[in-house]
C-alpha positions as CSV (number, residue, x, y, z in Angstrom):
1,M,26.5,-44.4,32.4
2,S,28.0,-43.9,35.9
3,R,26.9,-40.9,38.1
4,R,30.5,-39.3,37.5
5,S,29.8,-39.5,33.9
6,M,26.5,-37.9,34.3
7,L,27.7,-35.3,36.3
8,D,30.8,-34.4,34.0
9,D,28.0,-34.3,31.2
10,A,25.7,-31.8,32.9
11,E,28.8,-29.8,33.8
12,A,29.7,-29.7,30.4
13,L,26.5,-28.7,29.1
14,R,26.1,-25.9,31.9
15,R,29.5,-24.5,30.6
16,R,28.5,-24.7,27.1
17,A,25.1,-22.7,27.9
18,A,27.1,-20.1,29.8
19,E,29.5,-19.5,26.7
20,L,26.5,-19.2,24.6
21,G,24.8,-16.6,27.0
22,P,23.0,-14.5,27.9
23,W,19.8,-16.3,27.2
24,F,16.2,-14.9,27.3
25,H,14.6,-18.5,27.0
26,N,15.3,-20.6,30.3
27,I,15.4,-23.9,29.0
28,E,16.2,-27.2,30.8
29,I,18.7,-28.7,28.6
30,A,19.4,-31.7,30.8
31,P,18.2,-32.5,34.1
32,G,19.1,-29.6,36.6
33,V,20.5,-27.8,33.8
34,W,19.2,-24.9,32.9
35,T,20.1,-22.0,30.2
36,A,18.9,-18.8,32.2
37,P,18.3,-20.0,35.8
38,D,18.2,-16.4,37.1
39,H,15.8,-14.9,34.4
40,F,14.3,-11.6,35.6
41,L,10.9,-13.2,34.6
42,G,11.3,-16.4,36.5
43,D,11.0,-19.6,34.5
44,Y,10.3,-18.0,31.3
45,P,8.8,-18.8,28.7
46,N,7.7,-22.1,30.4
47,V,5.5,-20.1,33.1
48,K,3.7,-18.6,30.1
49,W,3.5,-21.8,27.8
50,R,1.8,-23.6,30.6
51,R,-1.1,-21.0,30.6
52,F,-1.8,-21.9,27.0
53,A,-0.1,-24.9,25.9
54,D,-3.8,-26.8,26.1
55,A,-4.8,-24.4,23.5
56,I,-2.5,-25.8,20.9
57,P,-3.2,-29.4,19.4
58,R,-1.1,-32.0,21.5
59,D,-0.7,-34.2,18.4
60,L,1.1,-32.4,15.4
61,S,1.8,-35.5,13.5
62,G,2.3,-34.7,9.9
63,L,2.1,-30.9,10.2
64,S,4.6,-28.1,9.4
65,V,5.7,-25.2,12.0
66,L,7.3,-22.1,11.2
67,D,8.6,-20.3,14.4
68,I,9.3,-16.8,13.7
69,G,11.8,-15.1,16.0
70,C,12.9,-18.3,17.4
71,N,15.0,-16.9,19.8
72,G,16.8,-19.8,22.2
73,G,14.4,-22.2,20.7
74,F,12.0,-23.0,23.4
75,Y,8.8,-23.0,21.5
76,A,10.3,-24.8,18.4
77,I,11.6,-27.6,20.6
78,E,8.0,-28.0,22.1
79,M,6.4,-28.1,18.9
80,K,8.6,-30.9,17.9
81,R,8.0,-32.7,20.9
82,R,4.4,-32.7,19.9
83,G,5.4,-34.7,16.8
84,A,5.6,-32.1,14.2
85,A,6.9,-33.4,11.0
86,R,9.0,-30.5,10.4
87,V,10.1,-27.4,12.5
88,V,11.7,-24.3,10.8
89,G,13.0,-21.6,13.3
90,L,13.7,-18.2,11.9
91,D,15.7,-15.3,13.8
92,S,17.9,-12.6,12.3
93,D,20.2,-12.7,15.4
94,P,23.1,-15.1,14.9
95,D,23.6,-15.6,18.6
96,Y,19.9,-16.5,19.3
97,L,20.4,-19.1,16.6
98,A,23.6,-20.6,18.1
99,Q,21.5,-21.0,21.3
100,A,18.6,-22.6,19.5
101,R,20.9,-25.0,17.9
102,F,22.6,-26.1,20.9
103,A,19.2,-26.4,22.7
104,A,17.8,-28.6,20.1
105,E,20.9,-30.8,19.9
106,A,20.7,-31.5,23.8
107,A,17.2,-32.1,23.4
108,G,17.5,-34.4,20.5
109,C,15.2,-32.6,18.2
110,D,15.6,-32.0,14.5
111,I,14.9,-28.6,13.7
112,E,15.5,-26.2,10.8
113,L,17.3,-22.8,11.5
114,R,17.7,-20.0,9.4
115,Q,18.9,-16.5,9.7
116,M,16.2,-14.7,8.3
117,S,13.6,-11.8,9.7
118,V,9.9,-11.9,9.5
119,Y,10.3,-9.5,6.6
120,D,12.0,-12.3,4.5
121,V,9.2,-15.0,4.8
122,G,8.4,-14.6,1.4
123,A,11.9,-15.9,0.3
124,L,10.8,-19.5,2.0
125,G,8.4,-20.0,-0.7
126,E,6.2,-22.3,1.2
127,R,3.2,-22.2,3.8
128,F,3.1,-23.9,7.1
129,D,0.5,-25.4,9.0
130,V,1.2,-23.7,12.2
131,V,3.1,-20.4,12.4
132,L,4.4,-19.0,15.8
133,F,4.7,-15.1,16.0
134,M,5.8,-15.0,19.6
135,G,7.2,-11.9,21.3
136,V,8.4,-10.2,17.8
137,L,5.7,-7.6,17.0
138,Y,6.8,-5.0,19.3
139,H,10.5,-5.4,18.3
140,L,9.7,-4.2,14.8
141,R,9.5,-0.7,13.2
142,H,6.8,-2.0,10.7
143,P,4.7,-4.4,12.6
144,L,1.3,-4.5,10.5
145,L,3.7,-5.2,7.6
146,A,4.9,-8.3,9.3
147,L,1.5,-9.7,9.8
148,D,0.6,-9.0,6.2
149,L,3.6,-10.8,5.0
150,I,2.8,-13.8,7.1
151,H,-0.5,-13.8,5.8
152,A,0.3,-13.5,2.4
153,H,3.4,-15.8,2.3
154,A,3.5,-18.2,5.3
155,A,0.3,-19.0,6.9
156,R,-1.8,-21.8,5.8
157,D,-4.1,-22.1,8.9
158,L,-3.1,-21.6,12.4
159,L,-1.3,-18.7,13.8
160,V,-0.2,-18.4,17.4
161,F,0.6,-14.8,18.4
162,Q,1.8,-13.2,21.4
163,S,2.8,-9.6,22.1
164,M,3.7,-7.6,25.2
165,Q,0.6,-5.2,25.9
166,R,0.1,-2.0,27.8
167,G,-2.8,0.3,28.2
168,A,-6.2,-0.2,29.0
169,A,-7.5,-4.0,28.8
170,E,-10.8,-3.1,28.0
171,I,-12.2,-3.3,24.1
172,A,-14.4,-0.3,23.2
173,P,-16.8,-0.9,20.4
174,V,-15.9,0.3,17.1
175,R,-18.4,1.4,14.1
176,P,-17.4,0.8,10.5
177,D,-17.0,4.6,9.8
178,Y,-16.7,8.0,11.6
179,D,-17.3,11.5,10.7
180,F,-14.5,13.4,10.1
181,R,-15.1,15.6,13.2
182,D,-15.9,13.0,15.7
183,A,-12.7,12.8,17.6
184,A,-14.3,11.7,20.7
185,P,-13.7,7.8,20.0
186,F,-9.8,8.5,20.0
187,D,-9.9,9.5,23.7
188,D,-11.7,6.5,24.6
189,P,-9.1,4.0,26.6
190,G,-10.5,1.0,24.7
191,W,-10.0,2.3,21.3
192,P,-7.0,0.4,19.5
193,R,-4.0,2.0,20.2
194,L,-0.5,1.4,19.2
195,H,2.1,3.2,21.6
196,F,5.4,4.4,19.8
197,V,8.6,4.0,21.9
198,E,10.9,6.6,20.6
199,H,14.1,5.6,22.5
200,A,13.8,2.5,24.8
201,Y,11.4,0.5,27.0
202,A,12.3,-1.9,29.7
203,H,16.2,-1.0,28.6
204,D,15.7,-2.4,25.2
205,W,16.1,-0.1,22.3
206,T,14.5,-2.8,19.8
207,N,11.1,-2.3,21.9
208,W,9.3,0.2,19.1
209,W,5.5,-0.5,19.5
210,V,3.3,-1.7,22.4
211,P,-0.3,-2.4,21.6
212,N,-3.0,-2.4,23.9
213,R,-5.3,-5.4,23.7
214,A,-7.9,-3.8,21.5
215,C,-5.1,-2.9,18.9
216,A,-3.4,-6.3,19.3
217,E,-7.1,-7.8,18.1
218,A,-7.7,-5.1,15.6
219,M,-4.5,-5.5,13.9
220,L,-4.7,-9.6,13.5
221,R,-8.3,-8.7,12.0
222,S,-6.9,-6.2,9.5
223,A,-4.3,-8.6,8.4
224,G,-6.7,-11.6,8.0
225,F,-6.4,-13.5,11.1
226,A,-9.8,-14.4,12.9
227,V,-8.8,-15.0,16.6
228,A,-10.3,-18.5,17.7
229,A,-9.3,-18.2,21.2
230,H,-7.3,-16.1,23.7
231,P,-6.2,-18.4,26.2
232,E,-3.6,-16.1,28.1
233,E,-3.6,-12.5,28.4
234,E,-1.2,-11.8,25.7
235,V,-1.6,-14.8,23.6
236,Y,-4.2,-15.5,20.6
237,I,-5.1,-18.5,18.7
238,C,-5.9,-17.3,15.4
239,R,-7.1,-18.8,11.9
240,R,-6.1,-17.4,8.5
241,V,-9.1,-16.2,6.6
242,E,-9.4,-13.9,3.8
243,A,-7.8,-10.5,4.2
244,P,-10.3,-7.5,4.4
245,R,-10.4,-5.3,1.2
246,G,-7.5,-3.2,0.9
247,A,-5.3,-5.3,3.1
248,G,-2.2,-6.8,2.1
249,P,1.8,-6.2,2.3
250,V,3.1,-3.1,0.4
251,Y,6.4,-3.8,-1.1
252,P,9.0,-1.3,-1.7
253,A,9.8,-0.2,-5.4
254,G,13.0,-2.2,-6.8
255,G,16.2,-0.3,-8.2
256,A,18.8,1.9,-6.6
257,A,18.0,4.8,-4.7
258,R,18.4,8.1,-6.4
């Protein structure tokens, strides 16, 4: 291909990426062609990916991957590049799915994309060897339900979890039980705490809940995920284990509202 043709192709990709914008995932879809070169977080999510990429097997040959909340497709593409036999990306936003489809095609990656939310994972009817649940929890009105559903229906083994965190980074020791009159632990900064956002945070009304570190880890354990590694401040590599007694998703009663 001539240099002129390469430049023309790059410009066409750049125009198409702009048409599909704005992007939250900055992806290099061709040499020198980025989807979000002016991202407010810099080269995101690659700047975060580099800090925990080694915690995920480099060879995913023969394995299936589910990327819940795939957004523009950055992580789904990375999983396919590691040889995953099958990668399925879910997102409830059709604009993000259009971006992911374009990015995957530009990268030459075969990725299945479906418009579904995390609450719909039971409809997939299958479990996956690796489940990515990155940057989704704090956008949900029912975050623990989402983790319960992933455990009950989607995860076979590995869960890669990431959430924005705010509040104290320390983790207070928590006893199995407390007396009704013992309120002091709730004032400890290291107590598991899920901060509720009534209106908006970071100019985003979909930011509903933001955990501190203790809460993120406690929620994972409560849903039946054992933390195997914590390679990056917000990222946890977990293994699916038996859920604690009393855990599990609650399903709404069927029938029309009365």
